NUTORNU-506150 format. One record per residue (C-alpha): x negated, y negated, z. Coordinates in steps of 0.001 Angstrom, whole numbers, plus 500000, padded with zeros to 6 digits. Example, Ala and Ser with C-alpha at 12.3 -4.5 7.8 and 13.67 -1.06 7.14 Angstrom:
<nodes>
((487700; 504500; 507800))
((486330; 501060; 507140))
</nodes>
This chain:
<nodes>
((182475; 460847; 750715))
((186196; 460334; 751270))
((187209; 463800; 752498))
((184080; 464229; 754623))
((184466; 460774; 756147))
((188132; 461358; 756982))
((187265; 464534; 758884))
((184441; 462887; 760779))
((185976; 459459; 761348))
((185879; 459773; 765137))
((182091; 460245; 765016))
((181513; 457568; 762352))
((181456; 454742; 764932))
((179870; 454464; 768350))
((180688; 451676; 770815))
((178140; 450459; 773366))
((179025; 447833; 775995))
((176402; 445574; 777589))
((176603; 443557; 780787))
((176380; 440212; 778959))
((179792; 440676; 777300))
((178228; 442072; 774153))
((179783; 444968; 772287))
((177623; 446928; 769848))
((179454; 448871; 767138))
((177010; 451395; 765691))
((177726; 452892; 762277))
((176564; 456411; 761445))
((177215; 455755; 757740))
((175655; 452702; 756063))
((178112; 452832; 753176))
((181000; 452295; 755582))
((179036; 449513; 757307))
((178443; 447672; 754028))
((182107; 448044; 753103))
((183288; 446640; 756431))
((180813; 443746; 756418))
((181679; 442832; 752831))
((179736; 441000; 750163))
((177752; 438109; 751658))
((179243; 439094; 755058))
((182569; 437648; 753909))
((184724; 440113; 755859))
((182824; 439476; 759084))
((182980; 435708; 758581))
((186738; 435898; 758106))
((187117; 438136; 761149))
((185077; 435633; 763198))
((187352; 432800; 762123))
((190587; 434659; 762843))
((189495; 435951; 766267))
((187387; 432920; 767265))
((184447; 435140; 768229))
((180755; 435439; 767382))
((179960; 438489; 765272))
((176488; 439470; 764058))
((174981; 442311; 762031))
((171747; 443977; 763062))
((170446; 447100; 761360))
((173243; 449659; 761362))
((175227; 447792; 764012))
((177771; 445004; 764344))
((177434; 442929; 767535))
((180364; 441102; 769098))
((179800; 438457; 771768))
((182924; 437230; 773524))
((185133; 438063; 776483))
((186418; 441558; 777142))
((189821; 440985; 775564))
((188435; 439575; 772306))
((185741; 442234; 772140))
((188484; 444851; 772202))
((190406; 442928; 769525))
((187391; 442976; 767205))
((186614; 446596; 768096))
((190065; 447732; 766976))
((189881; 445527; 763888))
((186562; 447138; 762894))
((188033; 450606; 763472))
((190976; 449739; 761215))
((188749; 448263; 758488))
((186493; 451311; 758595))
((189455; 453599; 758095))
((190764; 451357; 755322))
((187409; 451600; 753520))
((187324; 455393; 753957))
((190821; 455764; 752491))
((190627; 453258; 749612))
((186902; 452675; 749072))
((187448; 448932; 749315))
((188572; 446212; 751709))
((190701; 443285; 750557))
((191085; 439911; 752225))
((194588; 440807; 753386))
((193174; 443904; 755117))
((190991; 441720; 757348))
((194051; 439675; 758256))
((196076; 442804; 758943))
((193303; 444291; 761076))
((194092; 441861; 763880))
((197874; 442230; 763735))
((199304; 443025; 767145))
((200311; 446567; 766298))
((196774; 447338; 765206))
((195258; 446317; 768555))
((197913; 447716; 770874))
((196458; 450752; 772641))
((199864; 452409; 772531))
((199633; 452568; 768746))
((196614; 454718; 767958))
((195479; 454888; 764355))
((196331; 458562; 763957))
((199982; 457732; 764623))
((200025; 455599; 761466))
((199065; 458473; 759156))
((202675; 459491; 758524))
((203391; 456012; 757158))
((200562; 455938; 754603))
((201861; 455789; 751017))
((199314; 457402; 748702))
((199444; 456183; 745107))
((196941; 456954; 742320))
((195115; 453622; 742643))
((195272; 453027; 746392))
((196770; 454115; 749666))
((199253; 451610; 751065))
((199349; 451223; 754854))
((202178; 449379; 756674))
((200767; 446388; 758565))
((203373; 445852; 761266))
((205971; 447744; 763272))
((208739; 446320; 761060))
((206908; 447506; 757946))
((206572; 451000; 759438))
((210297; 450986; 760232))
((210949; 449834; 756653))
((208819; 452614; 755126))
((210615; 455187; 757279))
((213961; 453810; 756095))
((212825; 453907; 752455))
((212096; 457603; 752843))
((215130; 458599; 754916))
((218063; 456302; 754094))
((220195; 456225; 750957))
((220598; 452435; 750929))
((218162; 449944; 752429))
((218803; 446219; 752795))
((215827; 444091; 753810))
((215600; 440356; 754329))
((212710; 438112; 755255))
((210138; 435599; 754061))
((207690; 435958; 751191))
((204605; 438047; 751818))
((206182; 440618; 754147))
((205801; 443493; 751673))
((209500; 444067; 750963))
((209124; 444664; 747236))
((205601; 446081; 747210))
((206319; 448787; 749792))
((209585; 449743; 748091))
((207857; 450050; 744703))
((205066; 452108; 746284))
((207512; 454593; 747840))
((209526; 454756; 744613))
((206400; 455449; 742550))
((205248; 458279; 744830))
((208703; 459871; 744640))
((208624; 459627; 740842))
((205150; 461166; 740586))
((206179; 463938; 742995))
((209267; 464550; 740781))
((211662; 463912; 743654))
((213465; 461470; 741372))
((213615; 461101; 737590))
((213621; 457344; 737202))
((212783; 454017; 738848))
((215009; 451015; 738111))
((213655; 447603; 739071))
((216027; 444666; 738788))
((216469; 441081; 739824))
((218667; 438114; 738866))
((217020; 437094; 735595))
((217608; 433376; 735979))
((217980; 432044; 739504))
((221080; 429963; 738799))
((223363; 432272; 736854))
((221348; 434327; 734316))
((221879; 431918; 731399))
((219399; 433732; 729167))
((220554; 432227; 725880))
((218755; 428953; 726533))
((215361; 430680; 726622))
((213283; 431256; 723447))
((212545; 434696; 721966))
((214315; 438061; 721940))
((215991; 439534; 725009))
((212813; 441073; 726433))
((210890; 437826; 725984))
((213730; 435951; 727682))
((213794; 438073; 730832))
((210149; 439162; 731220))
((208970; 435977; 733011))
((211577; 436530; 735734))
((210661; 440205; 736136))
((206888; 439682; 736135))
((206453; 440183; 739937))
((207909; 443681; 739546))
((205395; 444500; 736810))
((202587; 443159; 739028))
((203511; 445527; 741862))
((203483; 448497; 739488))
((200133; 447603; 737940))
((198619; 447298; 741408))
((199557; 450907; 742160))
((199065; 452749; 738851))
((196922; 452217; 735749))
((198344; 449814; 733156))
((198428; 452425; 730372))
((200300; 454938; 732538))
((202854; 452333; 733597))
((203408; 451320; 729965))
((203884; 454968; 728983))
((206453; 455521; 731728))
((208307; 452381; 730668))
((208308; 453557; 727037))
((209753; 456986; 727876))
((212281; 455517; 730325))
((210838; 456866; 733579))
((210534; 453246; 734725))
((213136; 450691; 733730))
((212850; 446980; 734449))
((216019; 445058; 733722))
((217922; 441936; 734775))
((220797; 442426; 737171))
((223350; 441560; 734473))
((222448; 444790; 732638))
((223396; 447071; 735532))
((227180; 446747; 735288))
((229084; 449895; 734362))
((226217; 452314; 735026))
((225905; 455249; 737430))
((222380; 455887; 738700))
((221580; 459572; 739286))
((218222; 460939; 740484))
((217016; 457352; 740638))
((215315; 454854; 742927))
((216788; 451422; 742225))
((215412; 448188; 743675))
((217140; 444809; 743482))
((214584; 442080; 744159))
((215307; 438399; 744957))
((218779; 439449; 746087))
((219340; 436101; 747810))
((220080; 434799; 744289))
((222746; 437423; 743636))
((226366; 436721; 744463))
((228481; 438857; 746746))
((230163; 440399; 743693))
((226851; 441175; 742002))
((225401; 442889; 745080))
((228583; 444947; 745468))
((228279; 445923; 741800))
((224641; 446983; 742237))
((225292; 448975; 745416))
((228164; 450872; 743858))
((225915; 452114; 741040))
((224503; 454735; 743428))
((224879; 458319; 742297))
((223680; 461793; 743234))
((220148; 462030; 744709))
((219558; 458281; 744470))
((218355; 455450; 746632))
((219143; 451761; 746370))
((217062; 448977; 747911))
((218227; 445373; 748236))
((215477; 442828; 749005))
((215644; 439098; 749452))
((214628; 435957; 751309))
((217661; 434055; 752659))
((215533; 430899; 753009))
((214940; 430703; 749233))
((218412; 430706; 747719))
((218360; 429010; 744298))
((222047; 429315; 743481))
((223804; 425935; 742950))
((226125; 426854; 745803))
((224076; 428581; 748483))
((227253; 429935; 750070))
((227682; 432228; 747054))
((224647; 434311; 748023))
((225711; 437827; 748960))
((222584; 439024; 750779))
((223537; 438091; 754344))
((227132; 439143; 753789))
((226035; 442614; 752654))
((223990; 443001; 755854))
((226968; 442079; 758017))
((229467; 444257; 756156))
((227339; 447387; 755748))
((224834; 447363; 758610))
((226990; 449630; 760797))
((227002; 452512; 758292))
((224609; 455308; 759299))
((223528; 455927; 755699))
((222393; 452306; 755364))
((219318; 450772; 757016))
((218986; 447022; 757516))
((215517; 445585; 758151))
((214929; 441923; 759072))
((211364; 440656; 758665))
((209960; 437405; 760068))
((206751; 435348; 759859))
((204847; 437813; 762087))
((205141; 440417; 759326))
((203514; 438239; 756631))
((200331; 439901; 755331))
((199265; 437632; 752460))
((197301; 434919; 754217))
((197455; 433552; 757779))
((198489; 430166; 756386))
((201584; 431706; 754759))
((202776; 432900; 758147))
((202224; 429429; 759629))
((204137; 427790; 756754))
((207062; 430182; 757118))
((207187; 429612; 760877))
((207039; 425814; 760467))
((210031; 425799; 758127))
((211916; 428250; 760338))
((211273; 426113; 763438))
((212496; 423011; 761619))
((215871; 424649; 760931))
((216366; 425371; 764610))
((215663; 421789; 765719))
</nodes>
């Protein structure tokens, strides 16, 4: 169904406007309709709550009853969700949230303009959810070094891992290196039980989770075993030169200025380095030791380096996460 549906997407939906502010969205394919509506109408219920509209299902149609502006908001959300279902065969809760993001409902940003930003991995196609995320994906593909900063849930790590994985599978690089400060306050691994891998694995688990979400568990394990994917604490990166590699430093707000300089200078031929972090979540005993913001200031003017700053409007996890991030951010400015 996927290839056929992609070719005929424009004819998959029909929109009929009535005089009583009712918009009828007619589906030519019931499979797409069921995917958009979701089990027990959960997707529609969530869309109703987010947009504060009344949405009904009738036969092969979805009916929206609201004012003209909100009808258009829901219309574009349904179009996005339909395309998401066609591409991935499923719709997640975060997709419903993303479907009403401003860039998805702005008429200047038609869906076909987002195709170039789609990251196709074996398990799913990853679609940037905001203008900043699209800018970030473009930087990941074009720049040699990328520094991104912003709150949790903005896709910094996930998008970087997705781009890195596609480059590995397309043999554009030979290896992915994923790293982060192993222990937030100085990497004192000796106090943890077990061998070295058991000591550091809990701190690197989010990196594993991103990989498993994009490629089958067995294939990830095989690539780790043969060295195509390496997951290591930041302390292990000193003295190395990374060639034909895509290296990502996660949680960089907990790396010192010296550590970030060390990581950046590992770059070798045909390699990319990504530095990600959230300046609002520094766990170092002395927050002034964090090198993330300093690296942005020192290196942002270099043409080979892209700096991306995310904010609460780019959060795609849950609408409440965005509200929490904004509340804390507003408090700091008071």
